[in-house]
C-alpha positions as CSV (number, residue, x, y, z in Angstrom):
1,X,5.0,-46.8,-82.7
2,X,2.6,-44.1,-81.2
3,X,-0.9,-46.0,-79.9
4,X,-2.6,-42.7,-80.0
5,X,-4.8,-41.2,-82.8
6,X,-8.1,-40.4,-84.1
7,X,-9.6,-42.8,-84.2
8,X,-7.6,-44.3,-81.4
9,X,-6.1,-47.7,-82.4
10,X,-7.0,-50.5,-80.5
11,X,-5.9,-50.9,-77.1
12,X,-4.0,-54.6,-77.8
13,X,-2.4,-52.6,-81.2
14,X,0.6,-53.9,-79.8
15,X,0.2,-57.3,-79.9
16,X,-0.1,-57.4,-83.7
17,X,1.7,-60.1,-85.2
18,X,2.7,-57.4,-87.9
19,X,4.2,-55.2,-85.3
20,X,5.6,-58.1,-82.4
21,X,7.6,-59.2,-86.5
22,X,8.6,-55.4,-86.3
23,X,10.0,-55.6,-82.8
24,X,11.7,-58.7,-83.7
25,X,13.7,-56.4,-86.0
26,X,14.7,-53.8,-84.1
27,X,15.7,-56.3,-81.2
28,X,18.0,-58.1,-83.3
29,X,19.5,-55.1,-84.5
30,X,20.2,-53.9,-80.9
31,X,17.2,-51.0,-80.9
32,X,14.8,-49.9,-78.7
33,X,11.1,-48.9,-79.2
34,X,9.5,-46.4,-77.3
35,X,5.6,-46.7,-76.3
36,X,3.1,-43.6,-76.5
37,X,0.0,-44.9,-75.5
38,X,-3.4,-44.3,-73.1
39,X,-3.7,-46.5,-70.1
40,X,-5.8,-48.8,-71.5
41,X,-3.2,-50.1,-73.3
42,X,-0.4,-50.7,-70.5
43,X,-1.5,-54.5,-69.8
44,X,-0.7,-55.0,-73.3
45,X,2.5,-53.2,-73.2
46,X,3.4,-55.3,-70.3
47,X,2.6,-58.2,-72.1
48,X,5.1,-57.1,-74.9
49,X,7.6,-56.0,-73.2
50,X,7.6,-59.7,-71.0
51,X,8.3,-61.1,-74.8
52,X,11.2,-59.2,-75.4
53,X,13.6,-59.5,-72.1
54,X,16.8,-58.6,-74.1
55,X,15.4,-55.6,-76.0
56,X,15.4,-52.0,-74.6
57,X,11.5,-50.5,-73.6
58,X,10.5,-46.6,-73.1
59,X,7.7,-45.7,-71.7
60,X,6.5,-42.0,-72.8
61,X,4.3,-39.7,-70.8
62,X,4.0,-42.2,-67.8
63,X,1.6,-44.2,-70.3
64,X,-0.9,-41.6,-69.4
65,X,-1.8,-39.7,-72.3
66,X,-5.1,-38.2,-71.9
67,X,-5.8,-40.9,-68.6
68,X,-8.0,-38.8,-67.0
69,X,-8.5,-39.2,-63.1
70,X,-7.7,-42.9,-63.1
71,X,-4.7,-43.4,-60.7
72,X,-5.7,-46.9,-59.5
73,X,-6.3,-48.6,-62.0
74,X,-3.4,-47.1,-64.1
75,X,-1.3,-47.4,-60.7
76,X,-1.9,-50.7,-61.1
77,X,-1.6,-51.4,-64.5
78,X,2.0,-49.4,-64.1
79,X,3.3,-51.4,-61.7
80,X,3.2,-54.8,-63.9
81,X,4.8,-52.4,-66.6
82,X,7.4,-51.9,-63.9
83,X,7.9,-55.4,-63.2
84,X,9.8,-55.8,-66.5
85,X,13.1,-54.7,-66.1
86,X,13.7,-53.9,-69.6
87,X,11.4,-51.1,-69.1
88,X,12.4,-47.4,-68.4
89,X,9.7,-45.0,-67.6
90,X,10.0,-41.1,-69.2
91,X,8.4,-38.8,-66.8
92,X,6.7,-35.8,-68.5
93,X,3.9,-34.5,-70.8
94,X,1.7,-33.6,-67.5
95,X,-0.3,-31.6,-69.3
96,X,-1.7,-34.6,-71.4
97,X,-2.9,-36.6,-68.4
98,X,-5.9,-34.9,-67.7
99,X,-5.6,-34.6,-64.1
100,X,-5.7,-31.8,-61.4
101,X,-2.8,-33.3,-59.7
102,X,0.4,-34.7,-61.1
103,X,2.2,-36.0,-57.9
104,X,0.6,-38.7,-57.3
105,X,1.5,-40.2,-60.5
106,X,4.9,-38.7,-60.6
107,X,4.9,-40.5,-57.4
108,X,3.7,-43.9,-58.4
109,X,6.1,-44.1,-61.4
110,X,9.1,-43.1,-59.2
111,X,8.4,-46.0,-56.4
112,X,7.4,-48.1,-59.4
113,X,10.7,-48.3,-61.8
114,X,12.7,-46.2,-58.9
115,X,15.6,-43.7,-59.9
116,X,17.7,-45.9,-62.0
117,X,14.7,-46.5,-64.9
118,X,13.3,-43.1,-64.8
119,X,14.1,-40.4,-67.6
120,X,13.0,-36.6,-67.6
121,X,11.1,-35.4,-70.7
122,X,10.3,-31.8,-70.9
123,X,7.5,-32.0,-74.1
124,X,8.4,-28.4,-74.7
125,X,6.6,-27.8,-77.7
126,X,2.9,-29.1,-76.4
127,X,3.8,-27.3,-73.0
128,X,4.1,-24.1,-75.0
129,X,0.7,-25.2,-77.2
130,X,-1.1,-25.8,-73.8
131,X,0.5,-22.6,-72.4
132,X,2.2,-24.0,-69.9
133,X,5.7,-22.9,-68.6
134,X,8.7,-24.9,-70.1
135,X,9.9,-25.6,-66.0
136,X,6.6,-26.6,-64.7
137,X,7.1,-30.5,-65.6
138,X,10.5,-30.1,-63.6
139,X,8.9,-28.3,-60.9
140,X,6.6,-31.0,-60.3
141,X,8.9,-33.8,-60.8
142,X,11.2,-32.5,-58.0
143,X,8.4,-31.8,-55.8
144,X,7.7,-35.9,-55.8
145,X,11.3,-36.5,-55.7
146,X,11.2,-34.2,-52.5
147,X,8.0,-36.1,-51.2
148,X,9.7,-39.1,-51.6
149,X,13.1,-38.1,-49.7
150,X,14.9,-39.3,-52.8
151,X,15.9,-35.4,-53.2
152,X,19.7,-35.8,-51.6
153,X,22.9,-36.9,-53.8
154,X,22.9,-40.0,-51.1
155,X,19.6,-41.8,-52.6
156,X,20.3,-40.6,-55.8
157,X,23.5,-42.3,-56.3
158,X,22.7,-45.4,-55.1
């Protein structure tokens, strides 16, 4: 479910009983779910992920679609989501975050989830529409890893 659009769904849309029933069906089939949402939905995403500890969830775009400059609030919320071991986080779609400097956000997501629970995503067609080069997000991810001292094989193999 993409919890984005015009008009935006309520931040707590993922708590709707019909949606939760759908997650139960997916879980029973051994399938995962990917959340694409704005930061205001993260507390609710954390609640849902806690209700399904045996189900795998993926948080797209670090949960920061059109979030703007909200590092303090977002970082608290992303840490709550990351407490659930059944969630992995996609690092990408920087062009949609609406932030001047994505590195603090990437570092926070990396620290919250660790290298074992993050994925790189290119978001290539959206990047192209924004006029961004294909490798810009990857370069930012590498910079974030380097700034944390996590760019060595020794660290990445842990």
